[in-house]
PALO-348378 format. One record per atom (N, C-alpha, C): residue number from 1; x, z, y; residue in one letter. Coordinates in Angstrom, 2 decimals, always signed. Each point is the difference from the previous one (the first is absolute). Layout:
N
num c1 c3 c2 residu
NUM X Z Y A
...
***
This chain:
179
num c1 c3 c2 residu
1 -52.58 -19.68 -30.00 X
1 -1.31 +0.42 +0.45 X
1 -0.89 +0.40 -1.19 X
2 +0.01 -0.82 -1.05 X
2 -0.82 +0.29 -1.18 X
2 +0.50 +1.27 -0.68 X
3 +1.32 +0.19 -0.08 X
3 +0.53 +1.21 -0.62 X
3 -0.41 +1.24 +0.80 X
4 -0.01 -0.11 +1.32 X
4 -0.39 +1.12 +0.83 X
4 -1.48 +0.31 -0.19 X
5 -0.83 -1.02 -0.04 X
5 -1.42 +0.17 -0.23 X
5 -0.25 +0.62 -1.37 X
6 +0.72 -0.49 -1.00 X
6 -0.10 +0.56 -1.36 X
6 +0.40 +1.47 +0.00 X
7 +1.06 +0.35 +0.70 X
7 +0.46 +1.38 +0.06 X
7 -1.03 +0.89 +0.70 X
8 -0.69 -0.52 +0.99 X
8 -1.03 +0.78 +0.68 X
8 -1.25 +0.18 -0.86 X
9 -0.39 -1.07 -0.67 X
9 -1.20 +0.08 -0.83 X
9 +0.22 +0.75 -1.31 X
10 +1.17 -0.16 -0.58 X
10 +0.30 +0.62 -1.29 X
10 +1.32 +0.77 +0.11 X
11 -0.04 +1.18 +0.61 X
11 +1.25 +0.72 +0.24 X
11 +0.66 +0.58 -1.25 X
12 -0.75 +0.12 -1.07 X
12 +0.57 +0.67 -1.17 X
12 +0.16 -0.95 -1.17 X
13 +1.22 -0.10 -0.47 X
13 +0.30 -0.71 -1.24 X
13 +1.38 +0.44 -0.46 X
14 +0.31 -0.24 -1.25 X
14 +1.30 +0.38 -0.55 X
14 +0.18 +1.51 -0.05 X
15 +1.24 +0.46 +0.26 X
15 +0.31 +1.42 -0.07 X
15 -0.80 +0.84 +0.98 X
16 -0.23 -0.47 +1.23 X
16 -0.84 +0.83 +0.90 X
16 -1.39 +0.26 -0.58 X
17 -0.55 -0.99 -0.68 X
17 -1.30 +0.17 -0.63 X
17 +0.08 +1.05 -1.10 X
18 +1.01 -0.09 -0.84 X
18 +0.16 +0.97 -1.09 X
18 +0.14 +1.42 +0.55 X
19 +0.78 +0.13 +1.05 X
19 +0.18 +1.32 +0.63 X
19 -1.33 +0.50 +0.56 X
20 -0.75 -0.87 +0.64 X
20 -1.30 +0.40 +0.56 X
20 -0.98 +0.41 -1.10 X
21 +0.01 -0.69 -1.12 X
21 -0.89 +0.37 -1.10 X
21 +0.37 +1.39 -0.53 X
22 +1.28 +0.24 -0.18 X
22 +0.44 +1.31 -0.48 X
22 -0.35 +1.08 +1.02 X
23 +0.23 -0.27 +1.27 X
23 -0.35 +0.97 +1.05 X
23 -1.50 +0.25 +0.05 X
24 -0.80 -1.04 -0.24 X
24 -1.45 +0.20 +0.00 X
24 -0.42 +0.88 -1.18 X
25 +0.69 -0.13 -1.11 X
25 -0.30 +0.85 -1.15 X
25 +0.38 +1.46 +0.29 X
26 +1.13 +0.18 +0.65 X
26 +0.42 +1.35 +0.38 X
26 -0.99 +0.59 +1.00 X
27 -0.42 -0.80 +0.97 X
27 -0.98 +0.45 +0.98 X
27 -1.32 +0.38 -0.67 X
28 -0.45 -0.81 -0.95 X
28 -1.22 +0.32 -0.74 X
28 +0.14 +1.35 -0.69 X
29 +1.13 +0.20 -0.62 X
29 +0.25 +1.26 -0.71 X
29 -0.01 +1.19 +0.96 X
30 +0.63 -0.16 +1.15 X
30 +0.04 +1.09 +0.99 X
30 -1.41 +0.32 +0.49 X
31 -0.76 -1.04 +0.32 X
31 -1.37 +0.21 +0.50 X
31 -0.85 +0.72 -1.04 X
32 +0.07 -0.45 -1.24 X
32 -0.84 +0.60 -1.05 X
32 +0.46 +1.42 -0.31 X
33 +1.30 +0.25 +0.06 X
33 +0.48 +1.36 -0.26 X
33 -0.37 +0.98 +1.11 X
34 -0.37 -0.50 +1.16 X
34 -0.47 +0.87 +1.09 X
34 -1.47 +0.39 -0.19 X
35 -0.70 -0.68 -0.90 X
35 -1.42 +0.31 -0.26 X
35 -0.08 +1.33 -0.76 X
36 -0.78 +0.93 +0.55 X
36 -0.13 +1.29 -0.68 X
36 -1.09 -0.07 -1.07 X
37 -0.08 +1.04 -0.80 X
37 -0.96 +0.02 -1.11 X
37 -1.45 -0.06 +0.51 X
38 -0.25 +0.58 +1.16 X
38 -1.36 -0.03 +0.55 X
38 -0.42 -1.45 +0.28 X
39 +0.88 -0.77 +0.63 X
39 -0.30 -1.40 +0.28 X
39 -0.15 -0.79 -1.29 X
40 +0.91 +0.22 -0.95 X
40 -0.07 -0.71 -1.28 X
40 -1.31 +0.33 -0.73 X
41 -0.44 +1.25 +0.10 X
41 -1.28 +0.38 -0.62 X
41 -1.16 -0.77 +0.60 X
42 +0.09 -0.25 +1.32 X
42 -1.08 -0.72 +0.68 X
42 -0.06 -1.47 -0.42 X
43 +1.15 -0.61 -0.28 X
43 -0.01 -1.42 -0.36 X
43 -0.05 -0.22 -1.51 X
44 +0.03 +1.09 -0.76 X
44 -0.02 -0.10 -1.47 X
44 -1.17 -0.85 -0.48 X
45 -1.13 +0.16 +0.62 X
45 -1.22 -0.72 -0.39 X
45 +0.21 -1.52 +0.02 X
46 +0.71 -0.50 +0.99 X
46 +0.18 -1.44 +0.15 X
46 +0.89 -0.59 -1.09 X
47 +0.80 +0.84 -0.63 X
47 +0.91 -0.46 -1.04 X
47 -0.43 +0.47 -1.38 X
48 -1.25 +0.43 -0.11 X
48 -0.49 +0.51 -1.29 X
48 +0.06 -1.12 -1.06 X
49 +0.03 +0.42 -1.23 X
49 +0.03 -0.95 -1.11 X
49 -1.40 -0.60 -0.13 X
50 -0.04 -1.30 -0.07 X
50 -1.27 -0.72 -0.08 X
50 -0.44 -0.14 -1.46 X
51 -1.31 -0.15 -0.22 X
51 -0.50 -0.14 -1.38 X
51 +0.65 -1.16 -0.76 X
52 +0.30 -1.08 +0.68 X
52 +0.61 -1.16 -0.67 X
52 +1.37 +0.34 -0.59 X
53 +0.64 +1.04 +0.53 X
53 +1.32 +0.40 -0.50 X
53 -0.09 +0.82 -1.29 X
54 -1.21 +0.42 -0.34 X
54 -0.25 +0.75 -1.25 X
54 +0.99 +1.14 -0.18 X
55 +0.06 +0.86 +1.03 X
55 +0.91 +1.15 +0.00 X
55 +1.45 -0.40 -0.24 X
56 +0.40 -1.13 +0.53 X
56 +1.38 -0.46 -0.10 X
56 +0.33 -0.78 -1.26 X
57 -0.94 -0.08 -0.92 X
57 +0.27 -0.68 -1.27 X
57 +0.13 -1.51 +0.15 X
58 -0.53 -0.56 +1.06 X
58 +0.14 -1.43 +0.24 X
58 +1.49 -0.37 +0.11 X
59 +0.80 +0.92 +0.53 X
59 +1.43 -0.27 +0.16 X
59 +0.72 +0.03 -1.34 X
60 -0.52 +0.79 -0.92 X
60 +0.59 +0.02 -1.34 X
60 -0.42 -1.24 -0.78 X
61 -1.27 -0.34 +0.08 X
61 -0.52 -1.12 -0.79 X
61 +0.57 -1.34 +0.44 X
62 +0.00 -0.27 +1.30 X
62 +0.39 -1.32 +0.48 X
62 +1.45 -0.12 +0.45 X
63 +0.60 +1.11 +0.39 X
63 +1.37 -0.06 +0.52 X
63 +1.01 +0.77 -0.85 X
64 -0.46 +0.65 -1.08 X
64 +0.88 +0.75 -0.91 X
64 +0.92 +0.94 +0.78 X
65 -0.59 +0.75 +0.89 X
65 +0.76 +0.82 +0.93 X
65 +0.87 +1.06 -0.68 X
66 -0.45 +0.52 -1.12 X
66 +0.78 +1.02 -0.70 X
66 +1.37 -0.49 -0.44 X
67 +0.09 -1.30 -0.26 X
67 +1.26 -0.57 -0.48 X
67 +1.05 -0.12 +1.09 X
68 -0.41 -0.13 +1.26 X
68 +0.98 -0.25 +1.05 X
68 +0.02 +1.01 +1.13 X
69 -0.97 +0.90 +0.09 X
69 -0.06 +0.90 +1.16 X
69 +1.19 +0.96 +0.07 X
70 +0.60 +0.31 -1.12 X
70 +1.15 +0.91 +0.00 X
70 +1.23 -0.64 +0.63 X
71 +0.02 -1.32 +0.09 X
71 +1.16 -0.71 +0.54 X
71 -0.07 -0.19 +1.52 X
72 -1.14 +0.34 +0.59 X
72 -0.14 -0.10 +1.46 X
72 +0.60 +1.26 +0.61 X
73 +0.93 -0.14 +0.93 X
73 +0.64 +1.18 +0.60 X
73 -1.01 +0.89 +0.72 X
74 +0.24 +1.29 -0.06 X
74 -0.87 +0.96 +0.67 X
74 +0.84 +0.90 +0.89 X
75 -0.49 +0.28 +1.20 X
75 +0.71 +0.89 +0.90 X
75 -0.76 +1.31 +0.21 X
76 -1.08 +0.17 -0.71 X
76 -0.84 +1.18 +0.15 X
76 +0.51 +1.15 -0.86 X
77 -0.28 +1.20 +0.45 X
77 +0.31 +1.17 -0.83 X
77 -1.12 +0.25 -1.01 X
78 -1.01 -0.85 +0.01 X
78 -1.13 +0.12 -0.91 X
78 +0.08 -1.03 -1.12 X
79 +1.18 -0.33 -0.47 X
79 +0.09 -0.93 -1.11 X
79 +0.09 +0.77 -1.31 X
80 +0.02 -0.72 -1.11 X
80 -0.04 +0.63 -1.32 X
80 +1.14 +0.99 -0.23 X
81 +1.18 -0.31 +0.54 X
81 +1.16 +0.87 -0.21 X
81 -0.21 +1.37 +0.64 X
82 -0.79 +0.04 +1.07 X
82 -0.20 +1.26 +0.72 X
82 -1.36 +0.62 -0.26 X
83 -0.74 -0.55 -0.95 X
83 -1.35 +0.48 -0.28 X
83 +0.05 +1.41 -0.56 X
84 -0.71 +0.89 +0.63 X
84 -0.06 +1.39 -0.43 X
84 -0.86 +0.10 -1.26 X
85 +0.48 +0.68 -1.01 X
85 -0.75 +0.13 -1.26 X
85 -1.28 +0.82 +0.20 X
86 +0.07 +1.01 +0.86 X
86 -1.17 +0.82 +0.29 X
86 -0.65 -0.55 +1.28 X
87 -0.81 -1.02 -0.17 X
87 -0.58 -0.69 +1.15 X
87 -1.12 +0.85 +0.58 X
88 +0.16 +0.38 +1.26 X
88 -1.00 +0.82 +0.68 X
88 -0.91 -0.88 +0.86 X
89 -1.09 +0.58 +0.44 X
89 -0.94 -0.72 +0.85 X
89 +0.66 -0.41 +1.32 X
90 +0.72 +0.90 +0.69 X
90 +0.67 -0.43 +1.23 X
90 +1.01 -1.13 -0.24 X
91 +0.71 +0.05 -1.13 X
91 +0.96 -1.06 -0.34 X
91 -0.73 -1.33 -0.17 X
92 -1.12 +0.01 -0.71 X
92 -0.77 -1.23 -0.22 X
92 -0.53 -0.57 +1.31 X
93 -0.50 +0.88 +0.87 X
93 -0.50 -0.47 +1.29 X
93 +1.13 -0.62 +0.82 X
94 +1.16 +0.65 +0.00 X
94 +1.15 -0.54 +0.74 X
94 +0.45 -1.32 -0.62 X
95 +0.00 -0.07 -1.33 X
95 +0.40 -1.25 -0.66 X
95 -0.93 -1.15 +0.41 X
96 -1.30 +0.25 -0.02 X
96 -0.96 -1.06 +0.34 X
96 +0.17 -0.47 +1.45 X
97 +0.30 +0.92 +0.90 X
97 +0.22 -0.40 +1.39 X
97 +1.33 -0.74 +0.16 X
98 +1.02 +0.40 -0.74 X
98 +1.27 -0.73 +0.05 X
98 -0.14 -1.38 -0.64 X
99 -0.81 -0.08 -1.03 X
99 -0.29 -1.28 -0.63 X
99 -0.68 -0.92 +1.01 X
100 -0.96 +0.54 +0.74 X
100 -0.67 -0.77 +1.03 X
100 +0.99 -0.40 +1.09 X
101 +0.88 +0.90 +0.39 X
101 +1.00 -0.30 +1.03 X
101 +0.85 -1.20 -0.43 X
102 +0.41 -0.02 -1.25 X
102 +0.81 -1.11 -0.52 X
102 -0.79 -1.31 +0.05 X
103 -1.26 +0.06 -0.40 X
103 -0.81 -1.22 +0.02 X
103 -0.19 -0.51 +1.43 X
104 -0.30 +0.90 +0.92 X
104 -0.19 -0.39 +1.41 X
104 +1.29 -0.63 +0.54 X
105 +1.13 +0.58 -0.34 X
105 +1.29 -0.54 +0.45 X
105 +0.20 -1.42 -0.50 X
106 -0.28 -0.24 -1.26 X
106 +0.18 -1.35 -0.55 X
106 -1.00 -0.99 +0.58 X
107 -1.21 +0.45 +0.29 X
107 -0.97 -0.87 +0.67 X
107 +0.51 -0.36 +1.40 X
108 +0.55 +0.99 +0.70 X
108 +0.52 -0.24 +1.34 X
108 +1.17 -1.00 -0.04 X
109 +0.85 +0.12 -1.01 X
109 +1.11 -0.93 -0.15 X
109 -0.51 -1.42 -0.26 X
110 -1.04 -0.11 -0.80 X
110 -0.61 -1.32 -0.24 X
110 -0.53 -0.60 +1.30 X
111 -0.67 +0.83 +0.78 X
111 -0.56 -0.48 +1.27 X
111 +1.13 -0.46 +0.94 X
112 +1.07 +0.78 +0.05 X
112 +1.12 -0.40 +0.85 X
112 +0.62 -1.30 -0.48 X
113 +0.03 -0.21 -1.29 X
113 +0.50 -1.27 -0.53 X
113 -0.86 -1.16 +0.44 X
114 -1.30 +0.23 +0.02 X
114 -0.92 -1.06 +0.45 X
114 +0.19 -0.26 +1.49 X
115 +0.25 +1.05 +0.78 X
115 +0.25 -0.17 +1.43 X
115 +1.23 -0.89 +0.22 X
116 +1.02 +0.17 -0.83 X
116 +1.22 -0.80 +0.14 X
116 -0.28 -1.49 -0.20 X
117 -1.02 -0.31 -0.75 X
117 -0.35 -1.41 -0.22 X
117 -0.31 -0.69 +1.33 X
118 -0.55 +0.75 +0.95 X
118 -0.38 -0.58 +1.28 X
118 +1.15 -0.14 +0.98 X
119 +1.14 +0.64 -0.29 X
119 +1.12 -0.07 +0.95 X
119 +1.23 -0.65 -0.61 X
120 -0.19 -0.66 -1.11 X
120 +1.13 -0.67 -0.66 X
120 -0.34 -1.47 -0.24 X
121 +1.02 -0.80 -0.21 X
121 -0.26 -1.41 -0.31 X
121 -0.77 -0.14 -1.31 X
122 -0.79 -1.03 -0.11 X
122 -0.86 -0.19 -1.16 X
122 +0.78 -0.12 -1.30 X
123 +1.21 -0.56 +0.04 X
123 +0.76 -0.15 -1.24 X
123 +0.49 +1.34 -0.56 X
124 -0.09 +1.06 +0.78 X
124 +0.43 +1.32 -0.46 X
124 -1.19 +0.80 -0.53 X
125 -1.20 -0.37 +0.38 X
125 -1.18 +0.79 -0.31 X
125 -0.20 +0.25 -1.49 X
126 +0.20 -0.99 -0.82 X
126 -0.22 +0.20 -1.44 X
126 +0.97 +1.05 -0.54 X
127 +1.22 +0.03 +0.52 X
127 +0.97 +1.01 -0.44 X
127 -0.41 +1.40 +0.45 X
128 -0.49 +0.09 +1.22 X
128 -0.44 +1.30 +0.52 X
128 -1.18 +0.52 -0.82 X
129 -0.97 -0.84 -0.21 X
129 -1.19 +0.40 -0.76 X
129 +0.39 +0.37 -1.43 X
130 +0.86 -0.79 -0.61 X
130 +0.44 +0.30 -1.38 X
130 +0.73 +1.34 -0.05 X
131 +0.91 +0.21 +0.93 X
131 +0.77 +1.24 +0.00 X
131 -0.90 +1.21 +0.21 X
132 -0.86 -0.04 +1.01 X
132 -0.85 +1.17 +0.26 X
132 -0.99 +0.24 -1.15 X
133 -0.48 -1.07 -0.62 X
133 -0.91 +0.17 -1.13 X
133 +0.73 +0.63 -1.19 X
134 +1.16 -0.54 -0.34 X
134 +0.76 +0.50 -1.16 X
134 +0.47 +1.44 +0.24 X
135 +0.33 +0.32 +1.25 X
135 +0.51 +1.33 +0.30 X
135 -1.10 +1.05 +0.09 X
136 -1.23 -0.39 +0.29 X
136 -1.02 +1.01 +0.28 X
136 -1.19 +0.01 -0.95 X
137 -0.45 -1.13 -0.48 X
137 -1.19 -0.01 -0.86 X
137 +0.20 +0.80 -1.30 X
138 +1.14 -0.12 -0.69 X
138 +0.16 +0.85 -1.20 X
138 -0.06 +1.49 +0.32 X
139 +0.53 +0.39 +1.15 X
139 -0.04 +1.42 +0.38 X
139 -1.43 +0.46 +0.26 X
140 -0.78 -0.84 +0.66 X
140 -1.41 +0.33 +0.24 X
140 -0.75 +0.11 -1.33 X
141 +0.29 -0.90 -0.91 X
141 -0.66 +0.03 -1.31 X
141 +0.34 +1.30 -0.73 X
142 +1.24 +0.43 +0.07 X
142 +0.40 +1.25 -0.67 X
142 -0.77 +1.18 +0.59 X
143 -0.10 +0.05 +1.33 X
143 -0.74 +1.10 +0.63 X
143 -1.46 -0.01 -0.45 X
144 -0.59 -1.17 -0.04 X
144 -1.41 -0.11 -0.36 X
144 -0.22 +0.22 -1.50 X
145 +1.01 -0.21 -0.80 X
145 -0.08 +0.27 -1.43 X
145 +0.10 +1.51 -0.26 X
146 +0.89 +0.68 +0.72 X
146 +0.23 +1.42 -0.23 X
146 -1.08 +0.90 +0.60 X
147 -0.52 -0.36 +1.16 X
147 -0.89 +0.89 +0.73 X
147 -1.23 +0.44 -0.81 X
148 -0.74 -0.88 -0.66 X
148 -1.19 +0.46 -0.71 X
148 +0.31 +0.99 -1.13 X
149 +1.15 -0.16 -0.61 X
149 +0.37 +0.92 -1.08 X
149 +0.22 +1.40 +0.56 X
150 +0.65 +0.09 +1.14 X
150 +0.23 +1.32 +0.61 X
150 -1.29 +0.55 +0.61 X
151 -0.87 -0.87 +0.48 X
151 -1.30 +0.46 +0.51 X
151 -0.81 +0.64 -1.12 X
152 +0.06 -0.57 -1.20 X
152 -0.73 +0.57 -1.14 X
152 +0.56 +1.38 -0.37 X
153 +1.33 +0.12 +0.00 X
153 +0.62 +1.29 -0.31 X
153 -0.42 +1.04 +1.03 X
154 +0.02 -0.38 +1.28 X
154 -0.41 +0.92 +1.07 X
154 -1.46 +0.40 -0.19 X
155 -0.86 -0.95 -0.30 X
155 -1.42 +0.30 -0.19 X
155 -0.19 +1.00 -1.14 X
156 +0.71 -0.23 -1.12 X
156 -0.10 +0.92 -1.15 X
156 +0.49 +1.40 +0.38 X
157 +1.10 +0.06 +0.72 X
157 +0.54 +1.31 +0.40 X
157 -0.95 +0.73 +0.95 X
158 -0.61 -0.74 +0.93 X
158 -0.95 +0.62 +0.93 X
158 -1.24 +0.49 -0.74 X
159 -0.48 -0.77 -0.96 X
159 -1.15 +0.43 -0.80 X
159 +0.33 +1.24 -0.80 X
160 +1.19 +0.00 -0.60 X
160 +0.42 +1.15 -0.80 X
160 +0.14 +1.24 +0.89 X
161 +0.55 -0.18 +1.18 X
161 +0.16 +1.12 +0.93 X
161 -1.35 +0.56 +0.43 X
162 -0.96 -0.89 +0.24 X
162 -1.33 +0.48 +0.42 X
162 -0.69 +0.72 -1.16 X
163 +0.22 -0.46 -1.23 X
163 -0.57 +0.70 -1.17 X
163 +0.59 +1.40 -0.13 X
164 +1.30 +0.10 +0.21 X
164 +0.67 +1.31 -0.10 X
164 -0.52 +0.92 +1.09 X
165 -0.18 -0.51 +1.21 X
165 -0.53 +0.82 +1.10 X
165 -1.41 +0.48 -0.33 X
166 -0.82 -0.86 -0.59 X
166 -1.37 +0.39 -0.38 X
166 +0.04 +1.10 -1.06 X
167 +0.91 -0.15 -0.98 X
167 +0.11 +1.01 -1.05 X
167 +0.46 +1.33 +0.60 X
168 +0.94 -0.05 +0.91 X
168 +0.49 +1.23 +0.64 X
168 -1.10 +0.65 +0.82 X
169 -0.78 -0.82 +0.69 X
169 -1.09 +0.51 +0.83 X
169 -1.04 +0.70 -0.87 X
170 -0.35 -0.63 -1.13 X
170 -1.00 +0.63 -0.88 X
170 +0.59 +1.24 -0.66 X
171 +1.30 -0.02 -0.30 X
171 +0.64 +1.18 -0.57 X
171 +0.01 +1.13 +1.02 X
172 +0.27 -0.31 +1.26 X
172 -0.02 +1.02 +1.06 X
172 -1.39 +0.60 +0.13 X
173 -1.01 -0.86 -0.07 X
173 -1.38 +0.50 +0.13 X
173 -0.39 +0.85 -1.19 X
174 +0.48 -0.35 -1.20 X
174 -0.40 +0.76 -1.19 X
174 +0.69 +1.36 -0.09 X
175 +1.14 +0.15 +0.65 X
175 +0.68 +1.30 -0.05 X
175 -0.11 +0.74 +1.32 X
176 -0.81 -0.48 +0.91 X
176 -0.13 +0.65 +1.31 X
176 -0.61 +1.40 -0.12 X
177 -0.75 +0.27 -1.04 X
177 -0.61 +1.30 -0.19 X
177 +1.06 +1.08 -0.26 X
178 +1.21 -0.44 -0.50 X
178 +1.07 +0.95 -0.29 X
178 +0.52 +0.60 +1.29 X
179 +0.06 -0.80 +1.02 X
179 +0.54 +0.46 +1.28 X
179 -1.03 +0.81 +0.68 X
***
């Protein structure tokens, strides 16, 4: 009777739990990959870099992120190996949205890990929390470390482009008498 009650109250433990955690991560990834750039642009504000992060430098100062971030596996086509040398404005905008997509995915995986705490026996909870934290927090930190640097590059490129447009406009006006 007690075993049956335990099975009803805590249906997940052992290998079934591990499988469910992996499936929840896959589900998180599928859900986030269905988000289009328009939706990601709308939620960008909520994931903006906060002043306390000092443009991502807090991760370098306190967590020495530069020393270990290269060892974290990446599945994105926007990693250093695939970085285009001639970085364009559309590329930077796409990178920032993909960076946000990755962060949202890892946040969702963390939330799902917390949900598992409520459907598993208490002796498993510390392992679930440890696993989801170790698997996702470093990835979130990497996204938050990289994003401000790319935002600055995008801002500089946009400013430079607007300066060039102004110069072209004034040049057009100064030679308009020729036409």
